[in-house]
N, C-alpha and C positions, 0 to 999 in steps of 0.2 A: 793426529792431534790438531785441533783447531785453536786459534787464539781466542781469548775471552771476548765476549761481545755478541756471539751468535752468528757472525758473518761466516758464510761458507761459499756461497755461489760466486764464482769468478775469482776466487783467491789464487794467487800463485802458489806453487808447491815445491817443497824441497824433499828430495828422496834421501833417506838415511839408510846406509848399508851397515849391517851388524858385523860383529867379530866372529871368529871361528868358534864353533860349538855353541853359539848363542842364537837368538832369534829376536823378532820385533818386541817381544815382551820384556827382554832385557833393556831395550832402548827406552821404553816408556815406563818401566817399573823403577824401583828404588836404585837399581844399579846405575842408571844413567839419567832418568827423570827428565827426558826431553820435553814432555808436555809442560812441566813446571818451569823449565828454563825458557821455553817459548813464551809462556805467559809473562815472565819477568822481562824478557827482551822487548815485547810489545809495550809493556807498561813503561819501559825506559825510552821508548820512542822509535824502536825499529818498526818499519812498516809491516803490517800484519801479513802472515802467510801460514800455510798449513805444512805439517811435516807428515810424510807417509813412509812407512818402513815395511818392505817386503821380507819374506823369509827365504833366504838363499841357501839354507843348509850349510854344508862345509865345502861348497863348490868353488870358492875363491872368485865367484862372480864372472867366470868365463867357461867356455865349452870344455867339458871334461871327457876323457876317453870313453866313458860309459854312455855319453850322449846327453847328460844333464848340462844345461846351459842357463844358469841363473842370470847372467848378464842379458841374454836375449829375452828372458822372462820379464825383466824390468822394462826393456825398451818396447817389446812387442805385445806384452799382455798387461803389465801393471800400469803403465802410463795410460793406455786406453781405458782401463777400469777406473782410474782416478778421474779421467775426463768425463766418464759417465756419471760420476758423483757431482759434477758441476765445477770441478777445479780447472784452473787454467794451466794446461800442460804444454803450451806452445814452446815456452822456454823455462827450464827448471834449474834449481840449484841442487848440488850434490854434497852430502856429508858422509863421512865414514871414519871408522876406527879400526886399527889393526887390519885384519883381512878386508874389512869394509873400506878402510882407507885406500888400500891398493885398488879395490874395485871401483871406488869413486874416481881415482886418477885415471884408470883405464877407460871407464865408461865416458868420462869427460872428453878424452881424446877421440873415442869412437864416435860420439854424437857431435862434437865440435861446437864452435861458438854460435852456430845457428840455433842450437837447441839448449845449450847450457850457458847460464849467465855467470855462474861462479861455482868453485869447488873449494871445500874446506875439509881438511882431514887431520886426524891426530894419530901419530905413531903408525903410519901405513906399513904393512908387512911386506917389505920389499928387500931384495937381496941383489948385491952387485955380481955375485957369482952363482951360476945355476947349481953348482955342486952343494951350495949351502941352503938352497931353497927347500921349503917344507914339502915333503912328499904328500901332505894332505892337499896341497894345491897344485903341485906340479909333479906328474908321474915320471917325467923324463926331461932331459936337457932340451929336447925338441919342443916339448910343450911349454917349457919356460921361455924359450926363444920366441915362440909364437905369440905369447901373451905378456911378456915383460913390459914394464913402463920405461926402463932405461933405454935410451936411444930414440925415444918417441916424444921427448919433451916438447918439440916444436908443435906437436898436435895441440898443445895447451897454450900456445903463444898468445892467442887473442882471448883467452879465458882467464879472469882473475882467479888466483889460487892462493890459499893460505895453508901452511903446513905447521903443525905443532908437534913437538916430540920432547920427551924427557931425556936429559943427558945420561940418565942411568938405564935407559931403554936398550935392550939388545939390538934393536934396529937403528940406534942413533947414528952410527957411522954411515950406514947405507942411506938413511934418510937425509943426512946432511949432504952427502955427495949428490943425491938426486936433487935436492933443493938448490944447490949451487949450479948444477947443470940447467935446471929449469929457469933460473934467473938469467943465465947467460943466453939461453935460447930465446928469451923474450926481449932481448935488447937488439937494436933500439926500437922503441915505439910499441912494444907489446903491452898486454894488459898487466895490471898490478900483480906482483908476486910478493908474498909475505912469508917468512919462515921465522919461527920462534923456538928457541931451545932453552929450557930451564930445568931446574931440579925436578926429578920425577922419574918414575919407572913405567913399565908396560902394564898398566892396571887402571881400573875405573877411578881410583882416587885422583890420579893425574888427569885423566880424560875429563872428569867433571870440572876440574879447575879451568879448563879452556873452552868449555861448551858455550859460555856466554859470548866469548870473543868469536867463536865459530859462527854462531847465529847472527851476530851483528855484522860480520863480514859478508856472509851470503845475503842477508836481508837488504843491505844497501844497494845491491845490484839487481834485485828482483824487480820485475815490471810493476 
């Protein structure tokens, strides 16, 4: 998705990671309408940028036992493809919802502040206990320990991060615990950390309510 006005060459880009059992069409279709929210954000004064969404299947954006690695696909294949389209991929923003929220937090830590300007996620699918983690994303405790975001908050110390979650979301308590640890790990002197918890569940109705804030947050940090 490009902002209105026809500019594409040299635009910064934000990578948007989708939810479990969804794909890029859900992000740009009526379910999430990212293209329309982007147009509204730019009209409201957010500096223009593009949004690009890869399809990661149900892989939870990390290496799975069968060899699929959608996270590496993003960093090693998707970003070079976007660069060939004329987009500026030297430093990117990351967005994500549910499974994609987890993926954005993990990839932000993997790439670091040299490559990521900001991360904004809603209802990231994260668990404090590996026994509770979805078997869709983690086949074993060992896999969970290898790719969990808890305990790695300092990787995001110098990256601005925004987290939104509904208080009726099943991930609420885990997300709140993570957000508190993220804020502590960034003090003193770390990049901005914002967490917002309001009425809402784990569904597109809530996620659409916060998209404008997500885009404004990432957009202010893009080059």
